[in-house]
TORVOLO-978490 format. One record per atom (N, C-alpha, C, O): residue number from 1; residue in one letter; x, y, z. Coordinates in Angstrom, 3 decimals, padded with zeros to 6 digits. Layout:
BEGIN
     n   res         xx         yy         zz
   NUM     A          X          Y          Z
...
This chain:
BEGIN
     n   res         xx         yy         zz
     1     M    071.812    111.207    089.193
     1     M    071.026    110.789    090.332
     1     M    071.174    111.861    091.421
     1     M    072.284    112.292    091.731
     2     A    070.056    112.277    091.986
     2     A    070.072    113.307    093.024
     2     A    070.447    112.700    094.370
     2     A    070.174    111.530    094.637
     3     A    071.073    113.508    095.204
     3     A    071.445    113.057    096.545
     3     A    071.323    114.231    097.507
     3     A    071.502    115.387    097.123
     4     A    071.015    113.920    098.760
     4     A    070.898    114.966    099.774
     4     A    071.189    114.371    101.137
     4     A    071.135    113.156    101.326
     5     V    071.497    115.237    102.077
     5     V    071.737    114.813    103.453
     5     V    070.402    114.412    104.076
     5     V    069.386    115.077    103.878
     6     V    070.421    113.321    104.827
     6     V    069.230    112.919    105.562
     6     V    069.189    113.736    106.841
     6     V    070.136    113.713    107.627
     7     Q    068.086    114.465    107.057
     7     Q    067.961    115.347    108.212
     7     Q    066.881    114.841    109.160
     7     Q    065.862    114.295    108.737
     8     N    067.129    115.037    110.454
     8     N    066.088    114.758    111.441
     8     N    065.361    116.071    111.748
     8     N    065.690    117.109    111.174
     9     A    064.378    116.031    112.649
     9     A    063.573    117.214    112.943
     9     A    064.425    118.372    113.475
     9     A    064.182    119.527    113.127
    10     E    065.414    118.073    114.309
    10     E    066.275    119.129    114.852
    10     E    067.097    119.786    113.745
    10     E    067.266    121.005    113.735
    11     D    067.607    118.979    112.816
    11     D    068.366    119.523    111.687
    11     D    067.496    120.447    110.840
    11     D    067.927    121.526    110.435
    12     I    066.288    120.016    110.584
    12     I    065.374    120.809    109.757
    12     I    065.036    122.119    110.450
    12     I    064.983    123.167    109.807
    13     D    064.803    122.065    111.769
    13     D    064.481    123.270    112.532
    13     D    065.616    124.286    112.480
    13     D    065.366    125.491    112.524
    14     K    066.845    123.826    112.387
    14     K    068.019    124.708    112.372
    14     K    068.544    124.984    110.969
    14     K    069.564    125.655    110.813
    15     D    067.868    124.481    109.961
    15     D    068.337    124.650    108.596
    15     D    068.374    126.131    108.213
    15     D    067.339    126.797    108.254
    16     P    069.543    126.660    107.842
    16     P    069.654    128.093    107.559
    16     P    068.792    128.540    106.369
    16     P    068.242    129.641    106.394
    17     Q    068.669    127.719    105.348
    17     Q    067.865    128.095    104.182
    17     Q    066.375    128.165    104.539
    17     Q    065.679    129.100    104.143
    18     L    065.895    127.170    105.289
    18     L    064.480    127.176    105.682
    18     L    064.183    128.360    106.597
    18     L    063.124    128.978    106.485
    19     N    065.097    128.677    107.491
    19     N    064.884    129.825    108.374
    19     N    064.954    131.144    107.611
    19     N    064.181    132.060    107.891
    20     Y    065.862    131.249    106.659
    20     Y    065.945    132.457    105.840
    20     Y    064.660    132.666    105.052
    20     Y    064.193    133.795    104.901
    21     R    064.090    131.575    104.551
    21     R    062.858    131.647    103.766
    21     R    061.610    131.724    104.646
    21     R    060.490    131.743    104.135
    22     Q    061.802    131.767    105.973
    22     Q    060.691    131.832    106.941
    22     Q    059.694    130.701    106.704
    22     Q    058.486    130.918    106.619
    23     F    060.235    129.496    106.601
    23     F    059.425    128.312    106.327
    23     F    058.563    127.927    107.529
    23     F    057.444    127.443    107.365
    24     F    059.087    128.144    108.732
    24     F    058.345    127.780    109.937
    24     F    057.617    128.999    110.497
    24     F    058.198    130.078    110.613
    25     W    056.364    128.824    110.837
    25     W    055.542    129.872    111.446
    25     W    055.328    129.526    112.903
    25     W    054.957    128.398    113.227
    26     K    055.555    130.477    113.777
    26     K    055.267    130.306    115.203
    26     K    053.850    130.837    115.446
    26     K    053.593    132.030    115.284
    27     L    052.951    129.960    115.827
    27     L    051.541    130.324    115.984
    27     L    051.096    130.157    117.428
    27     L    051.445    129.176    118.084
    28     K    050.328    131.113    117.917
    28     K    049.749    131.031    119.261
    28     K    048.547    130.093    119.213
    28     K    047.720    130.172    118.305
    29     H    048.460    129.205    120.202
    29     H    047.359    128.260    120.297
    29     H    046.775    128.358    121.693
    29     H    047.532    128.424    122.662
    30     P    045.435    128.369    121.836
    30     P    044.837    128.547    123.163
    30     P    045.089    127.390    124.127
    30     P    044.989    127.578    125.339
    31     V    045.408    126.219    123.630
    31     V    045.650    125.059    124.497
    31     V    047.136    124.700    124.543
    31     V    047.663    124.379    125.609
    32     L    047.802    124.754    123.414
    32     L    049.194    124.291    123.294
    32     L    050.224    125.402    123.424
    32     L    051.418    125.134    123.288
    33     D    049.816    126.623    123.680
    33     D    050.678    127.797    123.781
    33     D    051.206    128.163    122.397
    33     D    050.419    128.583    121.549
    34     T    052.485    128.024    122.137
    34     T    053.049    128.365    120.829
    34     T    053.471    127.083    120.121
    34     T    054.142    126.227    120.697
    35     V    053.066    126.972    118.867
    35     V    053.424    125.794    118.081
    35     V    054.107    126.248    116.800
    35     V    053.800    127.313    116.264
    36     A    055.034    125.433    116.317
    36     A    055.698    125.709    115.041
    36     A    054.963    124.946    113.955
    36     A    054.735    123.741    114.062
    37     Q    054.600    125.666    112.916
    37     Q    053.878    125.059    111.804
    37     Q    054.695    125.243    110.536
    37     Q    055.219    126.328    110.282
    38     R    054.804    124.190    109.742
    38     R    055.511    124.300    108.467
    38     R    054.685    125.116    107.490
    38     R    053.467    124.956    107.415
    39     G    055.331    125.973    106.755
    39     G    054.654    126.802    105.762
    39     G    054.695    126.159    104.392
    39     G    055.078    124.999    104.241
    40     W    054.294    126.935    103.397
    40     W    054.347    126.474    102.022
    40     W    055.793    126.442    101.553
    40     W    056.570    127.322    101.923
    41     P    056.172    125.465    100.758
    41     P    057.564    125.383    100.301
    41     P    057.922    126.418    099.246
    41     P    059.104    126.621    098.966
    42     V    056.940    127.073    098.658
    42     V    057.210    128.107    097.652
    42     V    056.608    129.426    098.114
    42     V    055.639    129.447    098.872
    43     K    057.181    130.508    097.657
    43     K    056.656    131.842    097.971
    43     K    056.443    132.589    096.666
    43     K    057.262    132.527    095.749
    44     F    055.312    133.302    096.606
    44     F    054.982    134.086    095.428
    44     F    055.009    135.561    095.806
    44     F    054.428    135.951    096.819
    45     S    055.665    136.370    095.016
    45     S    055.813    137.788    095.352
    45     S    054.486    138.550    095.302
    45     S    054.309    139.519    096.039
    46     K    053.567    138.134    094.457
    46     K    052.309    138.872    094.315
    46     K    051.130    138.217    095.034
    46     K    050.031    138.771    095.036
    47     T    051.335    137.073    095.633
    47     T    050.246    136.401    096.343
    47     T    050.736    135.891    097.703
    47     T    050.859    134.684    097.909
    48     P    051.015    136.816    098.629
    48     P    051.460    136.376    099.957
    48     P    050.316    135.686    100.704
    48     P    049.146    135.871    100.367
    49     Y    050.653    134.908    101.695
    49     Y    049.638    134.230    102.492
    49     Y    049.957    134.387    103.964
    49     Y    051.088    134.692    104.342
    50     E    048.955    134.176    104.778
    50     E    049.107    134.252    106.234
    50     E    048.674    132.914    106.815
    50     E    047.567    132.441    106.557
    51     M    049.545    132.321    107.589
    51     M    049.253    131.028    108.211
    51     M    048.406    131.256    109.459
    51     M    048.662    132.180    110.231
    52     T    047.406    130.418    109.650
    52     T    046.584    130.460    110.861
    52     T    046.630    129.104    111.536
    52     T    046.935    128.091    110.906
    53     R    046.324    129.094    112.821
    53     R    046.367    127.844    113.569
    53     R    045.168    126.963    113.230
    53     R    044.172    127.430    112.677
    54     S    045.281    125.699    113.566
    54     S    044.163    124.777    113.425
    54     S    043.140    125.068    114.514
    54     S    043.514    125.496    115.606
    55     P    041.861    124.847    114.243
    55     P    040.857    125.101    115.270
    55     P    040.883    124.021    116.347
    55     P    041.305    122.890    116.105
    56     C    040.429    124.387    117.527
    56     C    040.279    123.419    118.609
    56     C    039.017    122.593    118.364
    56     C    038.131    123.005    117.617
    57     M    038.946    121.436    118.995
    57     M    037.787    120.566    118.846
    57     M    036.516    121.320    119.242
    57     M    036.412    121.818    120.364
    58     G    035.571    121.403    118.344
    58     G    034.291    122.042    118.619
    58     G    034.290    123.550    118.529
    58     G    033.259    124.177    118.773
    59     E    035.407    124.148    118.190
    59     E    035.509    125.605    118.170
    59     E    034.507    126.250    117.200
    59     E    034.044    127.366    117.436
    60     H    034.182    125.564    116.138
    60     H    033.287    126.128    115.129
    60     H    031.896    125.481    115.145
    60     H    031.141    125.598    114.179
    61     N    031.568    124.803    116.239
    61     N    030.266    124.131    116.314
    61     N    029.101    125.082    116.057
    61     N    028.190    124.755    115.297
    62     Y    029.126    126.248    116.680
    62     Y    028.003    127.174    116.530
    62     Y    027.767    127.509    115.056
    62     Y    026.641    127.416    114.568
    63     D    028.815    127.891    114.359
    63     D    028.676    128.250    112.944
    63     D    028.214    127.063    112.104
    63     D    027.362    127.213    111.228
    64     V    028.773    125.889    112.368
    64     V    028.414    124.714    111.579
    64     V    026.946    124.352    111.788
    64     V    026.216    124.120    110.824
    65     Y    026.515    124.304    113.051
    65     Y    025.149    123.854    113.337
    65     Y    024.089    124.908    113.024
    65     Y    022.972    124.553    112.648
    66     T    024.409    126.187    113.168
    66     T    023.387    127.207    112.906
    66     T    023.423    127.702    111.463
    66     T    022.374    127.850    110.835
    67     K    024.603    127.957    110.937
    67     K    024.674    128.531    109.588
    67     K    024.640    127.469    108.489
    67     K    024.047    127.689    107.433
    68     L    025.272    126.324    108.732
    68     L    025.292    125.290    107.703
    68     L    024.149    124.288    107.859
    68     L    023.506    123.919    106.877
    69     A    023.899    123.849    109.095
    69     A    022.861    122.840    109.323
    69     A    021.480    123.454    109.541
    69     A    020.474    122.748    109.481
    70     G    021.424    124.755    109.792
    70     G    020.147    125.434    109.885
    70     G    019.446    125.401    111.229
    70     G    018.262    125.732    111.304
    71     L    020.142    125.010    112.303
    71     L    019.514    125.042    113.625
    71     L    019.305    126.493    114.062
    71     L    020.093    127.376    113.723
    72     S    018.245    126.720    114.809
    72     S    018.047    128.044    115.400
    72     S    018.976    128.176    116.607
    72     S    019.526    127.184    117.086
    73     D    019.146    129.401    117.094
    73     D    019.957    129.614    118.294
    73     D    019.388    128.831    119.472
    73     D    020.137    128.255    120.262
    74     E    018.065    128.811    119.585
    74     E    017.416    128.105    120.698
    74     E    017.673    126.604    120.612
    74     E    017.954    125.963    121.624
    75     E    017.580    126.041    119.406
    75     E    017.855    124.606    119.234
    75     E    019.312    124.301    119.570
    75     E    019.610    123.304    120.227
    76     F    020.207    125.159    119.119
    76     F    021.630    124.945    119.396
    76     F    021.883    124.923    120.898
    76     F    022.565    124.032    121.404
    77     V    021.331    125.909    121.615
    77     V    021.524    125.981    123.070
    77     V    020.919    124.749    123.741
    77     V    021.527    124.170    124.641
    78     Q    019.732    124.351    123.307
    78     Q    019.083    123.171    123.896
    78     Q    019.940    121.924    123.698
    78     Q    020.173    121.171    124.644
    79     F    020.410    121.703    122.468
    79     F    021.238    120.530    122.181
    79     F    022.563    120.582    122.954
    79     F    023.066    119.557    123.413
    80     M    023.113    121.781    123.086
    80     M    024.369    121.929    123.834
    80     M    024.138    121.560    125.295
    80     M    024.940    120.835    125.884
    81     E    023.043    122.054    125.886
    81     E    022.724    121.731    127.283
    81     E    022.457    120.243    127.474
    81     E    022.734    119.698    128.543
    82     E    021.930    119.590    126.466
    82     E    021.677    118.145    126.536
    82     E    022.941    117.314    126.303
    82     E    022.910    116.089    126.415
    83     G    024.034    117.973    125.983
    83     G    025.306    117.271    125.776
    83     G    025.452    116.638    124.417
    83     G    026.297    115.764    124.224
    84     L    024.634    117.070    123.461
    84     L    024.671    116.478    122.123
    84     L    026.020    116.688    121.440
    84     L    026.437    115.848    120.641
    85     F    026.703    117.776    121.732
    85     F    027.953    118.092    121.046
    85     F    029.204    117.620    121.794
    85     F    030.321    117.853    121.331
    86     D    029.031    116.967    122.930
    86     D    030.180    116.496    123.710
    86     D    030.838    115.293    123.079
    86     D    031.819    114.775    123.612
């Protein structure tokens, strides 16, 4: 039967193995300043990855409405001015 120490968030943040493995990523956020994000629990030598922050609410509206939904730039601006995206 497996057993392990029960850790709280502070214990996990200070865990020497997790820090050695660079499990936590410090990411800049335009609203929250710097946030710690948990990384992947495994690392692959030939397929490294880069962690990025989560988008802010509405940050990708332009791309979604014009490139995916097919609105023209003029329609997007009109709808934005009308408060459709608020």
